[in-house]
C-alpha positions in Angstrom: -18.2 4.8 -1.3 -16.7 5.5 -4.7 -12.9 5.5 -4.8 -11.6 6.5 -8.2 -8.1 4.9 -7.8 -9.1 1.6 -6.2 -9.9 0.7 -2.7 -7.7 1.2 0.3 -7.9 -1.8 2.6 -7.9 -1.4 6.4 -6.6 -3.2 8.3 -3.8 -4.9 6.4 -4.5 -8.3 4.9 -3.9 -10.3 1.7 -5.4 -13.7 2.3 -3.1 -16.2 0.5 -0.4 -13.7 -0.3 2.3 -13.5 2.2 4.7 -10.7 2.9 8.1 -11.4 1.4 10.1 -8.3 2.0 9.8 -4.7 3.1 11.4 -1.5 1.9 11.5 1.2 4.7 12.3 4.3 2.4 9.5 6.9 2.5 10.6 9.3 -0.2 7.7 10.4 -2.4 4.9 8.8 -0.4 2.1 10.9 1.2 1.0 10.4 4.8 -1.6 7.8 5.6 -5.2 8.9 4.8 -6.5 7.3 8.0 -4.0 8.3 10.7 -1.8 10.9 9.0 1.3 8.9 9.9 4.4 9.2 7.7 5.5 5.7 8.8 4.8 3.8 5.5 6.7 1.1 3.7 6.4 -0.9 0.5 5.4 -4.5 1.1 6.2 -7.2 -1.5 3.8 -10.1 -1.8 3.8 -13.1 -4.0 1.2 -15.2 -5.7 1.9 -18.2 -7.9 1.9 -16.0 -11.0 3.3 -12.6 -9.9 4.9 -10.4 -7.3 3.0 -7.4 -6.1 4.0 -4.2 -4.4 1.8 -2.4 -1.9 2.2 0.7 0.3 1.4 0.0 3.9 1.0 2.3 6.9 3.1 0.9 9.8 1.0 2.9 12.3 -2.5 1.7 11.6 -2.1 -1.0 9.0 -3.9 0.7 6.1 -2.9 -0.6 2.6 -3.1 0.9 -0.9 -3.8 -1.1 -4.0 -1.4 -3.9 -5.0 0.5 -3.2 -8.2 3.2 -5.0 -10.2 5.7 -2.2 -10.0 6.7 -0.3 -6.8 6.4 3.1 -8.6 2.8 2.3 -9.5 2.0 1.3 -6.0 3.4 4.6 -4.7 1.5 6.5 -7.4 -1.8 4.8 -6.4 -1.1 5.6 -2.7 -0.3 9.2 -3.5 -3.3 9.8 -5.7 -5.9 8.1 -3.5 -8.9 10.0 -2.2 -8.5 11.2 1.4 -11.2 11.4 4.0 
Protein backbone atom coordinates (compact mmCIF):
# COMPACT_ATOMS: atom_id res chain seq x y z
CA UNK A 1 0.00 0.00 0.00
CA UNK A 2 1.38 3.43 -0.95
CA UNK A 3 1.59 5.96 1.87
CA UNK A 4 2.67 9.38 0.53
CA UNK A 5 3.86 10.70 3.90
CA UNK A 6 5.74 7.66 5.12
CA UNK A 7 4.54 4.53 6.84
CA UNK A 8 2.62 4.34 10.08
CA UNK A 9 3.85 1.47 12.19
CA UNK A 10 1.50 -0.70 14.19
CA UNK A 11 2.07 -1.84 16.87
CA UNK A 12 4.64 0.46 18.44
CA UNK A 13 8.28 -0.56 18.18
CA UNK A 14 11.68 0.93 17.49
CA UNK A 15 14.18 -1.91 17.72
CA UNK A 16 17.31 -0.40 19.31
CA UNK A 17 15.77 2.98 20.06
CA UNK A 18 14.35 3.28 23.54
CA UNK A 19 11.71 5.65 24.76
CA UNK A 20 13.32 8.48 26.74
CA UNK A 21 10.42 10.78 27.57
CA UNK A 22 6.79 11.43 26.83
CA UNK A 23 4.80 14.60 26.28
CA UNK A 24 1.08 14.17 27.06
CA UNK A 25 -0.25 17.33 25.36
CA UNK A 26 -2.63 16.67 22.48
CA UNK A 27 -3.12 20.12 20.91
CA UNK A 28 -2.96 20.04 17.15
CA UNK A 29 -2.89 16.26 16.71
CA UNK A 30 -5.56 14.38 14.78
CA UNK A 31 -7.14 11.19 16.17
CA UNK A 32 -5.48 7.84 15.50
CA UNK A 33 -6.21 6.54 11.99
CA UNK A 34 -6.55 2.97 13.28
CA UNK A 35 -8.78 3.32 16.37
CA UNK A 36 -9.95 6.99 16.24
CA UNK A 37 -8.65 7.62 19.77
CA UNK A 38 -7.55 11.12 20.79
CA UNK A 39 -5.19 9.64 23.37
CA UNK A 40 -1.89 10.37 21.62
CA UNK A 41 1.49 11.54 22.86
CA UNK A 42 4.87 12.51 21.50
CA UNK A 43 7.55 9.92 22.28
CA UNK A 44 11.21 10.86 22.27
CA UNK A 45 13.70 8.19 21.21
CA UNK A 46 17.49 8.27 21.02
CA UNK A 47 20.05 6.71 18.77
CA UNK A 48 23.79 7.23 18.97
CA UNK A 49 23.59 10.12 16.52
CA UNK A 50 20.20 11.82 17.05
CA UNK A 51 17.04 12.24 19.10
CA UNK A 52 13.76 11.54 17.30
CA UNK A 53 10.16 12.54 18.03
CA UNK A 54 7.23 10.27 17.16
CA UNK A 55 3.48 10.60 17.72
CA UNK A 56 2.12 7.45 19.35
CA UNK A 57 -1.46 6.35 20.05
CA UNK A 58 -1.81 5.31 23.69
CA UNK A 59 -4.92 3.27 22.89
CA UNK A 60 -3.68 0.92 20.14
CA UNK A 61 0.06 1.61 19.90
CA UNK A 62 0.13 2.99 16.34
CA UNK A 63 3.12 5.22 15.55
CA UNK A 64 3.72 7.92 12.99
CA UNK A 65 7.06 8.52 11.27
CA UNK A 66 10.03 9.52 13.44
CA UNK A 67 11.25 13.07 12.91
CA UNK A 68 14.02 15.22 14.36
CA UNK A 69 11.58 17.96 15.44
CA UNK A 70 8.34 17.52 17.38
CA UNK A 71 6.51 19.90 15.05
CA UNK A 72 7.48 17.75 12.05
CA UNK A 73 6.38 14.54 13.80
CA UNK A 74 2.99 16.13 14.54
CA UNK A 75 2.73 17.42 10.96
CA UNK A 76 3.46 13.95 9.56
CA UNK A 77 0.89 12.38 11.92
CA UNK A 78 -1.72 14.95 10.88
CA UNK A 79 -1.12 14.63 7.15
CA UNK A 80 -1.06 10.83 6.97
CA UNK A 81 -3.43 8.86 4.86
CA UNK A 82 -6.40 7.46 6.80
CA UNK A 83 -8.08 4.12 6.13
